C-alpha positions as CSV (number, residue, x, y, z in Angstrom):
1,M,0.2,147.5,-71.9
2,P,2.7,149.7,-70.0
3,K,4.3,152.7,-71.7
4,V,7.9,153.8,-71.3
5,T,8.7,157.3,-72.3
6,F,12.2,158.6,-72.8
7,K,11.9,162.2,-71.6
8,T,14.9,163.5,-73.6
9,T,13.2,162.8,-77.0
10,G,9.6,162.4,-75.9
11,Q,9.4,159.0,-77.6
12,T,6.9,156.7,-76.0
13,V,6.7,152.9,-76.6
14,E,4.3,150.3,-75.3
15,V,5.9,147.2,-73.8
16,P,4.7,143.9,-72.4
17,K,4.3,143.9,-68.7
18,G,7.5,142.5,-67.1
19,K,9.8,143.6,-69.9
20,N,13.3,144.5,-68.8
21,L,14.0,148.2,-69.1
22,R,17.4,147.5,-70.6
23,E,15.8,145.7,-73.5
24,V,13.4,148.6,-74.1
25,I,16.2,151.1,-74.2
26,Q,18.3,149.0,-76.5
27,E,15.5,148.1,-78.9
28,N,14.7,151.8,-79.3
29,G,18.2,153.1,-79.7
30,W,18.1,155.4,-76.7
31,P,21.6,156.7,-75.8
32,I,22.1,154.9,-72.5
33,P,25.3,152.8,-72.1
34,F,25.4,149.3,-70.7
35,G,28.3,147.5,-69.1
36,C,28.1,144.3,-67.1
37,E,24.3,144.1,-67.2
38,N,24.4,142.5,-63.7
39,G,23.6,145.5,-61.6
40,I,27.2,146.0,-60.5
41,C,28.9,148.5,-62.8
42,G,26.3,151.3,-62.7
43,T,26.8,152.4,-66.3
44,C,23.0,152.1,-67.1
45,L,21.9,154.5,-64.3
46,V,18.7,156.2,-65.3
47,Q,16.6,158.8,-63.6
48,I,13.0,157.8,-63.0
49,V,11.1,161.0,-63.7
50,S,7.7,159.4,-62.9
51,G,6.4,155.9,-62.3
52,K,9.0,154.5,-60.0
53,E,6.2,152.6,-58.3
54,N,5.7,150.8,-61.7
55,L,9.1,149.1,-61.6
56,E,9.9,145.9,-59.9
57,P,11.4,146.5,-56.4
58,I,15.1,147.0,-56.0
59,Q,17.0,143.8,-55.3
60,E,20.2,143.5,-53.2
61,A,22.8,143.9,-56.0
62,E,21.2,146.9,-57.4
63,D,20.7,148.4,-54.0
64,Q,24.3,148.0,-53.1
65,T,25.5,149.6,-56.4
66,L,23.0,152.5,-56.0
67,K,24.3,153.2,-52.5
68,A,27.9,153.1,-53.6
69,M,27.1,155.6,-56.3
70,G,25.2,157.9,-53.8
71,Q,22.0,157.3,-55.8
72,A,19.9,155.3,-53.3
73,N,17.3,158.1,-53.0
74,G,14.7,156.2,-55.1
75,D,14.9,158.6,-58.1
76,H,17.4,156.5,-60.0
77,R,17.6,152.9,-61.0
78,L,19.9,150.6,-63.0
79,A,18.0,149.9,-66.2
80,C,19.5,146.4,-66.5
81,Q,17.8,145.5,-63.2
82,C,14.3,146.9,-63.8
83,E,11.2,145.1,-65.1
84,V,8.4,147.4,-66.3
85,M,5.1,146.8,-64.6
86,G,3.3,150.0,-65.5
87,D,3.9,153.4,-67.1
88,V,7.3,155.0,-66.6
89,V,9.1,158.1,-67.7
90,I,12.9,157.9,-67.7
91,E,15.8,160.2,-68.5
92,G,19.4,159.1,-69.2
């Protein structure tokens, strides 16, 4: 099973492949806010420290929001739009 690590605390959890990153964050009480949950508001922006290749590819709505926020460099994602396919380390 893939592992998601929250760098700030060092906590690592195993998750089923394909689990939404927002769900992982909320279930573990990690301090990342959520707004619309549709990839539009940008409140759930997280830095992908490692494993960005282990997240589902960016879809159009998320891409537009990341570009508007100046974060389209590939190091950040919107947690509400990510499905975990392999090991990932994130930072809020």
